[in-house]
N, C-alpha and C positions, 0 to 999 in steps of 0.2 A: 504494500500500500504506500502511496506517495505521502511523504511527510514534508511540508513546506520548510524551507530553510529560513530562519529568522535571525536577524542581527540587531543587537541593542546598541544604539549610538548615543552615549552620554557626551554631548558636545555643545559648547556654547561659543559661538563666534565672538571674538573679543571686540571687534569694531562695531560701532553703531552706524550702519549704513541706512539712513532714513529714506534714501531714494530707492532702495531695493524693494522689489515686490515680494520678497520671501520672508518667512518667519524663521529667523536663525536662532531664536532664543527658546528652544524647547528640546526635550529629550524624547526619543520615540523608538519604537520597534517597527521594523518593516520587513516584509517578505522580499527576498531577493528575486528580482525580475528574471524569468527564464533566459532572456537574452543576455543578461549579465553573467549568468552561470555558463552559458555557451562561450561568451568572450573569455572568461577566466580559463576555461578548458582549452580554448584555441591558443591563448597566449602561452599557457604552460606546455602545450604540445610543441609550439615553436621552440621554446627553450629546451625541451627534452630532445628534440631533433638535433639541436646544436650541442648536446652533451651537458646541458646545464640542469640544475635542480629546478623543479617547479616551485613557484612562489605561493605562500599562503596569503590570504586576504588580511589586511590591516584595517580595522574598523574606522580609525580616525582618518587614514588616508582616503578611504572610501567616502567618508562624509565630506571632505574637502573636494574630492572629485565630483561628488553629486552637486555640491554648491556651484562648482564651475560649470558643469554641463547643464544645470537648470538655467543658469544665466545665459549660456549660449542658445539654448532652445527658446528662451523668452525674448532675448534681444536680437537674435539672428547674427550676432557678432562672433563668428568662428575664428577668433584670434586668441592667442595666449594672453595678450593684454586686455583687461576689461575695465572700462570706465566705472562700472558698478563697484568694483573692489579697488579701484585706483591702483591697479597693478596686475601682475600675472599670478600664476599658481604659486610661485615662490613667495610672493607677498601674502597670499592667502594662507599658505602653510605657516609662515612666520606669525601672522595674526592669530592663528589657531594654536600657537605655542609649539609647533613642530619645527625645531631649529637644530643647527649644529650637526646635521647628518648629510650624507650624500643623497640628493634627491634629483629626480628627473620626471618629466611629464610629457605625455603625448595627447593629441587631440585629433578627432576626426568628425567631420560633418558630411553626411552623404544622403542620397535619395535613392532608395529608402533607408540605406545605412545599416544593413545587417551586420552582425558580428563578422561574418565571413568577408564581406566587402571591406570592412575596416582593416582586418588583418591583412588581406591581400594588398591594400594600399600601403599600409605601414611597412610590410615586409618586401614588397616587390616593385612598388611604383615611386613612393616618396624618396626624395634625395636629401631630406632635411634631418637625417640622423634618427628617424623613428625605429628602423630595424636595429640599429646599434643600441638604442636604449632598451629595447625588448630583450636583446641578447647580451646585455651587460652582466658578467658573472658576479659582480660585487653586490647586486641587489638581493635583499632578503625578504622583502614584503612588497605588496602592491595594493592599491585601492582602485577599484573599477566601478564606473558609473555610466549610465545612459539616460537620455531624456529625448522625448519626441516633441518637436515644435508643432504649432498649429497647422503648418503647411505639410506636415508629415515627414519632415527631415529628422532623421535620428542622428543624434550627436553622441560621441563617446569621449570620456576623459579617463586616462589611466595615469596614476602617480606611483612611481617606484621609490623605494627607500632602502638604505643599508641599515644593518643592525646598529644599535647604540654605540 
């Protein structure tokens, strides 16, 4: 019998972004989207094909990735820099208290933007270092999130981190 996977996200975003349309000041439990599960598996398959260990999910990284991808889906701004957060994922991670570690992030916006399309683009098409980030052996954790905009574009955010 299918048992839904639930993650608890105790997280409070430090900055007060009054212009943001999101409620960042709450704790919640949510079921993992099946597309996210597929993406986690595909990312780890790529790592294993390269002889690397699969990465476990880190809840705090996933929370920041979800904030980022929600912003992308809402604003249509598929860029690492976001006016909403006055910075990129690095600033968002710093604001969330995740500092002093080796971090990297990748972003994808596609139509319809399936996990397979995103993986193919990162691994085979992009020339901006996405493949290298996925296959970096130093990373120990990642956070994965997705959101769908009103026009049906699915966006992805993945954040990688080394151990403490």
